[in-house]
N, C-alpha and C positions, 0 to 999 in steps of 0.2 A: 372470540374475535376482538381485537382492539381497534377503537375508532379514534379519531383526532377531530376536533370541532375547530374551525377557523373562523375568525371575525375580522372585519376590518372597520376602522373609524372613519365616518365622512367628516373631514375636517379641512379646513382652510389654512390651518397652522402646520400640520404635519398628518401624514398617514401612517396608520399604525396597524398591527395586527396582534391577535392573541391565539395562543395555542392551548387547547384543553385536551386533557387525556382521561378516557374512561377507566377507572379503576374501582374496583368493588361496587360496580353499578352506579358510580358516580362520576360526573364530569369535574375534573380539578384542573385548575390552571398550572400549566407548565412554564411557558413564556408568555409573559404580558407586556403590553405596550413596546413591541419590536418595532422601531421605526423603518419606513421604507422611503426611498428616494434616491436621486442619482443627479450628477452634476456634470454637464458638458460645457466645453469651452463657449458654445453658443447660446446655451440656456441652462437654467437651474431648474430642478424638479424636486423642490423641497416643500414649498408652500402649495399643496396640491389639494384640488377639489375632486371628489369622485363623481365622475360623469355617468358611469354605468357599470353593472355587475353582470357579467355574462351568465348564461345557464350553465349548469354542471353537466359536464361530458364524462362519461364512465371509459376509462382506458382498460384494456384487457387483452394483452398480447403476451405470447410466450416466446422466449428464445433460447438459445443453447450456446453455452460458453465452452470454448476449446480448453481453457484452464480457469482456476480460481476456486472459490470455496464451494461452488455449486454449478453443476452442469446444466441442468434444466431450471430456468428461472422465469418467473412471471412478472410482468409490468401491469399492475393491477392498481388503479388510483381514479379518484375523482378529480377532474380538473376544471378549474373555472377561470376565466380572464377578467381582470378589473381594469377599466380605463380611467386614467385620472388625466386632468389637465392642469398646467400651471398657469401663472398671472398672465402669461402672453397668450394662453389658448392652445399651446402645443400640447400634443397628445403623448402619454406614456401608458403602455400597457404592463400590466404585473400579472403574470401567470402563475397561479398556484396549483400545486397537486398535493392532494392529501392522501397519503397511503396508511396501511395497517401498521407499519413500522417507522413511520415518520412523515416528514413533509419536504415538499421542494418549491422553490420560487425562483423566477427570473424575470428580468426587465426585457420589454421589447419596444424599439421605437420604430413607428410607422413612417412612411416616407413623406415628412413635412418640409423637407427641402431638399435640394440637389447637391448641397454642399457636402464635404467629407465632415463627419461629425467625430469630435475628438472627446472621448470620456475622460473626465479628469478625476473624478472621485465618487464615492457613494455615501449616502446618508444611512444606509442600512446599518442598525444598530441593535443588538440583542441585549435585552435588559435581563441580566441574572440576579435571581434573589440573592441577599448578602449571605444567607445560610446555605450556601451550596458548596459541595466538594467539587474540587477541579483538578484535572489532569492536563496540562498544557505545555507545548515546547516553545521556549523563546524562538523567535523568528530567525531562521538562518536559511540562505538561499539553496543550501544543500541538504536542509532539513535533518543535520546530524547533530542531535542534541538529545538530552534526556526529557522526560514527562514527569517533573517532580509533582508530589501531591500538595494541595494547599486547601485549607478547608474555608476560607472566607475571601481569598483574593489579596488579603494583606501581607506586607512584607516581601511581595514579589520585586525582584529587581528589574526584570524586563517589563515593558509596557506594549511590545509587539509579540504576537503570538502566530505560530504557524498552525494550519490544519493538520491532522483533525485536533479538535480540542473536545475532551471528554468532561462532562458534568453530571452530578447526581444531586437530585432534590433531597434533602435530608428528611423532611416530613414524609413525603410520599414514597421514599425510595425508587423513584423513577430516575432512569439513566436517559441521557441524550449526548449525541456526538454531531458536533457542527463541522461541516466541510463544505466542498464544491466539487462539481463535476460537469463534464461535457464542454470543456473550454474548447473553443474553436481558435482557428488563425485570426479571428477578430476579437479575441478576448485575452487581456492580461490576466495572470492570476492575482488573487488577492490574499491577504492576512487580516488578522483580528488586532485591533489597537484599542487599549482602555487606558489611554494616558490623561484623559479628564476626570475619569470616574471608574474605579477600579472594577465596578460591577457593570458597566456599560461597554460592550465589547462592540466596536464599530468595525465595518468592513473598509479596508483600505486597499488600494492598488500597491503592488510590490514594486519597488524600484530596482533595476538592474545594476550590474557591476558597471565600471567605468567604460568599458568598450560597448555597453548597449544600455544607455542610461534612461530610455524612454519609459515613461509611467504612465499608465492609462491605456485605453484603446483608442484607435483610429479606424473608421470604417466608413464606407458609404451606406446611405439609409435605402431600405430598412436594416435594422440592426437587432441582434439578440445578444443577452449577456450569456456566462454560464450559469448553471443552475447552483443555488445556494441550497445546501441540503443540512436536514436535521433528522438524524436516526433517532426514535424515540421509544423507549419501552424498559422491559426488564434488560439485565446485563447480556443474558442470552439473545435476546431479541436483537439488540444492537450489534453484537458480534457476528451473528448469523444473517444480517441484513444485507441485501444486494442492491440497495437504493442507489449506490453510485453508479453501477452499470444499468440500472432500470431507467435512468433518467437520460443516459448517453445514447448516441446515435447507434443505430443497428449497423451490424457487420458490412464492411465495404469490399471483403473478400468473398468471392463466390466459392471457390474451391480451397478447401483448407485441409486437405489430407496431408499436405507436407508439413503442416504445424504439429510437432511433435514435442510435447513437454518431457522432460527427463532430467536426471543427475548430471553434473558437470565436475570434472576434476580441474582443480583450480590452484595456481602457483603462488600467487601474490603474498599471501598470509604466511607463508612458511619461511620465506626468504627476504621479506620486504623488497621484493624486486620483481621485475616483469620477466619475459620470456626471451632475454638476450642470449642465453645459453641454451643451445640446440640439445646437448644432453639432458637437461632438466625438462624440456619439452618432450623428449622421448620418455623420460621416467613418468611424468604424468599421463602420457597416453597409455602408458603400460598399466598404471594405476586404474585409469577407466576401464581398460580391458578385463583387468584381474577383478574388479569390483561390479563388473557387469552395468556400469554406467555408459550411457550412449555418446557423451559428448566430453571433449576436452577444450579448454579455452586457452588459447595462445596469447599472452597478455601483452602489455607495452613494450617497446624497444624490439618487437618481431622484424622491424624493418633493418636492424642492424644486427641481425643474429649471426652468431658464429660458434666455434667450438665443434666444428664437425658437420655443419649443415646450415642451410637458410631456411627461410619461411617456407618456400616450396617444398623442400625436403622434409619439414616437420609436418606439413599438410599430407604429403603423400605417404609418410610413414603413419600417420593415424589412419588414413583410408585403408591402408594395408592391414591394419589390425580391425577392421570393422567399427573404428571409432570416428565420429563426425566432428571436424574440427570447427571452432569458432574463433574470431580474433578480435583484438581491442582496437578501438580508435580514440583519439582526442577530437572533441567536437571542433576545436580550433576557435571558440568563441571568447576564451578567457585571455586576460592579459597577465596572467601570473602563472600558467602552466605551458611548459615547453615539453612535457613528456611526448615522445613520437610514438607513431607518426602523426603529424599536426596538420589540419586543415584539408582533409579529404572528404569532410562532411558539410562544408559550410554552404556550398553553392551545388545546384541540382548537376550542373555540368560535370563537376568532379565526382559526385556521389554516383552518377549513372557510369561514368567510366570505372570507377572503383568496383561497383557492385556486378559490372560485366566482367571484370576480370576475376571476381571472387567466383562467380558463377563457373568460369572457365577452371579455374583450379581446384574447385570442389569444397568450398567453404559453406557452412549452413547457416552461420548466423554472425551477428556483430554485436559487440558491446561498445557503446559510445559513452564517453566520460567527459567531465569537466565543463558543464554547461554554465553560462554566464548570468542565469537569473531567472526570475518568474515573469518577465514583461511579455508583451504580446508577440515580439519578433521571435523570442525563444519558445513560445506556444507554437508558432508557425513552424519554426525549425524542427521541433519534436514531430510534429504531424507530417511534415514533408519527408523526414528521414523514414517514417513509418510506411508511408505511401510507395516511396521509391523502393524501399526494402521488400515490401509486399509483392511489388511487379516482377521483383527478381527472386522470389521464394526465399528470402533471407529473414530469419527471427531476430529479435531485437531486444536487448537488455539495456537500459538506460542507467547510468551512474553518475554520481556528482551532480544530481538531477532534481527535478521537481517531483512531488508525490504522484501517485496515481490518480488520474481524473476521469476514469471510466473508458478510457482508450483501448483498453484490451477487449472491449466489446466491439468497438468500432474498427479496430485493426487487431484482430487476434493474434497476429505475429508479435505483439508486444508482450513478452514473457514474463519481464520482471523490471522492478526499478529498485535502485537502492534508496536513497531519501531515507535513511536510517542510521543511527549510531551503531553500527554492527561490529563484527568480530574484527574486521581489518584495524580497528583502533587500539586493538592490543600492541599493533606495531608503532603507534604514534604516542601513546601517554599511558601513564599507569592507572588513570582514573577507573578504567572500565573493570580492573581486577576486583575492586571492593563493590562495585556498582552493578554488576552484571546481572546477578541473581534477581535484583529488584526490578532492573530494567527489562529483563527477560520475561518477567511475569506482569510488565505493564505493557508492553508492545502489543500483545494479542487484543488488548481492549482498545487501542489508540491506532497506531500507525498501520497495523496489519489488518484492521477492519476494513479500510477502504481500498484495499488491492494488494497485488503481489510485493513481496520485501525481500529483496536480494541481501540478507544479513551475512551471507557466507558462514553457515554454522558448523557445527559439529566438529570440534577441534580437541584433540586429547593431549596431545603435547603442547610446549609453550611457543609462542612467538617472542618478540622482544620483551613483552611484559607477561607475567604469568597469569593464569586464571585459576580460581579456587573454586569454580562451580565442580560438581562431581561429574564422573563419566556418564553417569545416568542421566543427569540434567543435560550434557552436551548431546547426548544420543536424542533425547526427547525433542531437541530444537528441530529436529528434521520432521517432525509431525506438527508440533505446534505452530511453527512458522510456515506460511503458505508462500510459495514461489514456483511458478511453472519450470523455470530453470533453477534446480537447487545446486547452488556451487559448494561442493564440500571442500574445505580449506586446508586441512591438515598435510603434513608430510606423507609420501606414500608408506614409510616404514610404520607410521602410527597407525594406520588403518590396517597394515598386513599383520601387526602385532596383536590386534583385537581378538578376544576369544571367538569362537565360531558363532555363537547366537547373535552378538551385535554385528558382526561381520555380515553373516547372512541376511540380518534384517535390514541393513544398508544396501546390499546387493538386489533387494527385492522391492525396496519401497517406491510407491508411485509419487509422483509430484503434481498431478492434477486429480481433482476430486469430484466425486459424483454428489456428494452431500457432507456438510460440516455441522457439528453440534457441539457447542459449550457445555459441558457436563458439571464444571464446577469452577469455581475462581473469583478472585477479587484483584484488583490492580495493585501491583506492587507485593503481593502476599503469595498467591498461587494460581495455577490454571490447570485444568484439565480439558484438552480438547480431543473430540473424536471426528475422525474424517473417513468417508466411506469411499471404496473403489471397488466396483462389482459387488460381490456379496460378502466382502472382508471390511471390517471396521479396524483402522489404525488409531490407537489412542495414545497420546504424549501428556505426560504430567510434570510440572515444574514446581518445585518449593523454592519461593524467592526469599525465605526466611533465613536467619542466622541459627535457628534451632531446628532440630528433627521435627518433622511433622507426618502426620498419617493423611494420606489424600484419599478422600471418600467420594465416590460417585454412584449413580444409578444407571443401570442399562435397561430399564423398563420399557425404553422407547423402542426396544427390539421386538419385532413380531414373534420371535420364537420364545418358547418357554424356558428354553435352557440352551446354553452356548459354551464351548470350551475357549479358554482365554490362554494365550501364552504370553507371560510377562517377563520382560528384562528390566530389572530394579538396581537400586544401589546395593553394592556388597558390603562388606563389613567397614571398609574405608572408601574414601571419595574415588579412588583410583581402581576400583573394582565393581564387578558386576555379580549379581547371582540370578538365576532364571528360576521359574516355577510355572507350573500348569494348574489352572483353576477349572472347575465346572461351575459355571454360574446358574442360577436358576431364578426366574422371574420374582421380584419382591425382594431379592437379597441384595443389600448394597455390596460394592466392591471397595476394599479398603488395602492400600498399599503404603507401606513404610517407607519414608524418604529421609535420607540425610539432611543435615543443614546444607542449603543451596543445591539439593539433591533433585531426582528424578526418576521418571520411568518410561517405558513405552510397553505397549501391549497390542497384541493383535487378536481380534475375536472373529471367530469362525462358525 
């Protein structure tokens, strides 16, 4: 069992806390002198005096997820509330939770006035030791960039960083991932800023785009911030952690039987266009039918569909084949995208009218794209869409959007979120061609840790720009990347041309999991991920290197003394497969040869 020790400083200049981690029987400092405090338009809470430290309360609740890395989850923590006062005697509560796999804390204001409180900034600052490895993405409101490695923070062009941000202590070999969760309609999202000191990462509120410029939170009192989270431990502990949903609000949907994860046939990647052409909508419905995928996404410009049919015809065709249609929307919040249909999601009146129509014609879910930023009004819009969609039994996928913030627990109809530099970028720039292998072996340790990731994976042909990852690598993305709606993005003929083994693998692949384990890996180098559905384990492995590599892992966590493993791996060249069957026995490592930028999948029975 791993424990974290938490301490606060009783100070009239600043309030700080330290995090200790028990390793090899000793308590070692992981984060020291982390400042806490917050600024409102009315009051400053920086020069704080500790008034009281509450008793420790034990939390121990179990909950079930419809989708994600683990079905049965436990929210087990020690919680304590510290009350501080500022120079004017106004109170600020800081609630700390200590988990076996990390910590979480948030701010709470009691009702010390009847006014509207405007949160302007935070003083929260993580003090990162100089000799710390770090993988962080330069801040972008759409979270579509890379996670470059840096060993000391020097030489970085950006001074603003997105969540999640991954760090590794060099001496102790302990990992920690900083993010946030549980944002409500009263919380703007935040980011990390180290513009004054490259090793001091301050939490700052994210400004919106031009059409939604508000920064910070506005609320009546009492008020609660989102949870600031830090997952801590081995790399496997971080990857397997459910801390983001642990701290989030329980499900607000009583009956969840209508929420069904599954694979989706998706048109945009292959043609760099939406679903304006009815014949292509038909072709992707046929693909879903032939591949045993339950869903087809009808993408943008469906409102001007032609060439033999309209939107209702495409929906009816899908239903006639036993395929459930989903359709795309522009959120209407940006001032730079006019992709249609626009502005059917902005107001509740328009949403309800639209959702009632979708129920009538038989649409099962929506993909909402192009959100305007991370500010409070956008957080409210996300949650309003989820609530109204849940009332109409519609599943939701957010694109051009913020990162997952634990909302999949609160609204299990949230199936996936983009917020990733995904495969659709092969349409836009040539940079992913050479960076994809390293990027794909970094995402499992960064972005995908905090929630579902709609990368739109598993492409074998080329889009506007080629990929040089192997076919085995592409196939493995279907397991390594977690998303309850897994949008398979290639042309129909590319899937039809696959050999029987990978084709049948994709036909039977689940997209929601009972359990997830990291078997091997290092950011940017390689990853072997195992995910369980029922009694079967699905394993995906990626080589992120330019050289061939043997991926080795252990299955000794299995209760069985032996098991049969079906493997699909790289063939002799990057556009080929080979298959084999192994009988594994406990204590015996599994070794699989991978090509440069290669990969494999396996099924353990």
